[in-house]
Each structure stands twice: as structure tokens, then as C-alpha cells.
C-alpha positions in Angstrom: -12.5 15.2 -2.5 -12.1 11.9 -0.7 -9.4 9.3 -1.3 -9.0 5.7 -0.2 -5.4 4.8 0.6 -4.9 1.0 1.2 -1.8 -0.3 2.9 -1.6 -4.0 2.4 -0.2 -6.3 5.0 -1.1 -9.0 7.6 -2.3 -8.4 11.1 -0.6 -9.8 14.1 2.7 -9.1 15.9 4.5 -12.0 14.1 4.1 -10.1 10.8 4.7 -6.5 12.0 8.3 -6.1 10.9 8.2 -8.3 7.8 8.7 -7.3 4.2 5.2 -8.3 3.3 3.9 -5.6 5.7 5.5 -2.6 4.0 2.0 -1.4 3.0 1.1 -1.1 6.7 4.4 0.6 7.4 3.9 3.2 4.8 0.2 3.8 5.9 1.6 4.4 9.4 4.2 6.8 8.2 1.6 8.7 6.1 -0.6 9.2 9.1 2.0 9.6 11.8 1.4 13.4 12.3 -2.4 12.9 12.5 -4.1 13.6 15.8 -6.2 10.5 15.4 -5.3 6.9 15.4 -6.3 3.7 13.5 -9.5 2.2 14.8 -10.6 -1.4 14.2 -13.7 -1.3 12.0 -15.3 -3.5 9.4 -12.6 -5.4 7.5 -9.8 -2.9 8.4 -8.0 -0.7 10.8 -9.2 2.8 9.6 -7.9 6.3 10.1 -9.6 9.4 8.6 -7.5 12.5 8.2 -6.9 15.3 5.7 -4.0 16.4 3.5 -4.1 19.9 1.8 -7.9 19.9 1.9 -8.4 16.4 0.6 -10.1 13.8 2.9 -8.1 10.6 3.3 -9.6 7.3 4.4 -6.5 5.2 5.2 -7.0 1.5 5.8 -5.0 -1.4 6.8 -7.1 -4.5 6.0 -7.5 -6.9 8.9 -8.6 -9.7 6.6 -5.1 -10.9 6.0 -3.4 -10.3 2.7 -5.2 -13.0 0.7 -8.6 -11.4 1.3 -7.7 -7.8 1.0 -10.4 -7.2 -1.7 -13.2 -7.4 0.9 -11.8 -4.4 2.7 -11.2 -2.4 -0.4 -14.7 -3.0 -1.8 -16.4 -2.4 1.6 -14.6 1.0 2.2 -15.0 2.2 -1.4 -18.8 1.6 -1.1 -19.1 2.9 2.5 -17.2 6.1 1.8 -18.5 6.5 -1.8 -15.0 6.7 -3.2 -14.6 6.1 -7.0 -11.9 3.8 -8.2 -9.9 6.7 -9.7 -9.3 7.9 -6.1 -8.1 4.6 -4.7 -4.4 3.8 -4.2 -3.1 0.4 -3.0 0.3 0.2 -1.5 2.0 -3.2 -1.9 5.3 -5.1 -1.6 6.8 -6.4 -4.8 9.6 -9.0 -5.1 10.1 -8.3 -8.8 11.5 -4.9 -8.0 14.9 -4.2 -6.3 14.7 -3.2 -2.7 13.4 0.4 -2.2 12.3 0.8 -5.8 9.0 2.7 -6.0 6.7 2.2 -9.0 3.3 4.0 -9.3 0.9 2.5 -11.9 -2.6 3.4 -12.9 -3.5 -0.3 -13.5 -1.9 -3.6 -14.1 -1.8 -7.3 -13.4 -1.5 -8.7 -9.9 1.9 -10.1 -10.8 1.3 -13.2 -8.6 0.7 -11.0 -5.5 -2.2 -12.6 -3.5 -3.4 -9.3 -2.1 -3.7 -7.7 -5.5 -5.1 -10.8 -7.0 -8.0 -10.8 -4.5 -8.7 -7.1 -5.0 -8.8 -7.8 -8.8 -11.1 -10.7 -8.2 -13.5 -8.8 -5.9 -13.6 -5.6 -8.0 -13.8 -7.6 -11.3 -10.9 -5.6 -12.9 -7.4 -4.4 -12.3 -8.0 -0.7 -13.2 -7.0 0.8 -9.8 -3.8 2.7 -8.9 -1.1 0.9 -7.0 2.2 1.9 -5.5 4.6 -1.0 -5.6 7.5 -1.0 -3.1 10.4 -3.2 -4.1 11.5 -5.7 -1.5 13.9 -7.5 -3.8 14.2 -11.2 -4.4 17.3 -12.2 -2.4 16.1 -15.7 -1.6 17.0 -19.2 -2.8 14.7 -21.5 -4.7 11.6 -22.5 -2.7 12.2 -19.9 0.0 10.0 -17.1 -1.3 7.5 -17.3 1.5 10.2 -17.3 4.1 11.8 -14.2 2.5 8.6 -12.3 2.1 7.4 -13.0 5.6 11.0 -12.5 6.9 12.3 -9.4 8.7 14.3 -6.7 7.0 18.1 -7.1 6.8 20.4 -4.7 8.6 21.2 -2.9 5.3 17.5 -2.7 4.4 16.6 -1.2 7.8 19.2 1.5 7.3 17.6 2.6 4.0 14.0 1.9 4.9 13.1 5.3 6.4 14.3 7.2 3.3 12.4 4.9 0.9 9.2 4.9 3.1 9.4 8.7 3.2 9.6 8.8 -0.6 6.6 6.5 -0.8 4.7 8.9 1.4 5.6 11.8 -0.9 4.3 9.9 -3.9 1.0 9.2 -2.1 0.7 12.9 -1.1 1.3 13.9 -4.7 -1.3 11.4 -5.9 -3.8 12.9 -3.5 -2.9 16.6 -4.2 -2.1 16.8 -7.9 -3.5 13.5 -9.2 -2.2 10.3 -10.8 -1.2 11.6 -14.2 0.6 14.7 -12.9 2.4 12.5 -10.3 3.4 10.0 -13.0 4.7 12.9 -15.2 6.7 14.3 -12.2 8.2 10.9 -11.4 9.2 10.3 -15.0 11.3 13.5 -14.9 13.3 12.4 -11.9 
């Protein structure tokens, strides 16, 4: 079975360590032990690897966040991956820092990357793993916060939370969405 794992973020050194790029960070952590690296291909940086007999196509769209749907649609079609085996990893200001929330579907919640994916696919029935980045910003400073770098306290906790996100992704791939959701609800 083949899975498409999509880490959302923005390309470019100026975005590398920002909260908005946590999807890229998690994709990198997921694939860190792979013997291959990300290659620039159509609409994304792509790495193909396996996990417990499942084939993973891990992408980091190079379309910038607001056009992420182009990469998702292209790689779903190219690799013939059904929507049930797609997982999008995204930052979320509505969740406290480090909170992880796996969902089978849902609204874009004002997130431009999810909004574009929904627009391109024509629906919101795809799995997503939301990584809480908190909302510690003053009125009118949301963009600065989201595109800002992690605080010292966040950086100390980030490896643990990113590791937990990777475990959720591996569970999604190995035992499926419903079993993973059941397991998470018991924690």
C-alpha cells in the first residue's frame, strides 16, 4: 500500500525555522533515517521510502503554503494514491503549543494551505494532523507570529512533540486512521 504524507510549509531559508513550517520539520523527522533524501520534483520536494512494508511518498510542497493543493493533487494522481491514504501535516494557531490533533476531515479553519487543498480537491474529506503552535500574539500580529521563530521554551519541547507527531503518522500508515484515533482517545 502507498501513502502520501504532506508536510505543509514555505520554501526558503527565511521560513526554515518558523512555526508555519512545522509540517516540513515533521516530514524531515519522519524521514531522517531514510537512506534517500528529498529531491525537487514537480510542485514539491519528494522522498520515497517505506515503513513496515508500506510505501510512503513524503512531500514538502514547493508552491508556497497558499498553493499547496496543486502539489497534493499532482502527487495523488501521479502515484495513484486514494484520498483515504493521504495525510496532511499542518500548523494550527487554535491549539496550544505542542497539541496534536488527528482528524479524518474538517474545515480549513482559516489556514491558507488547507483552504487551497480543499479548493483544489473540491472537498475537505482528507486526513490531517494539526500541530498546535499556540496564539501568543497581540492583535494584528498573527502573521508575524506564525512566520516567527520558535521561542526558547518551545524549542526545548519541540523535539518531544515532533517525535510524537511522527509516531502518529507511523500509526496512521501501519494500523490506519480509525485504529489510530481509537488509540489516541485512550491516552
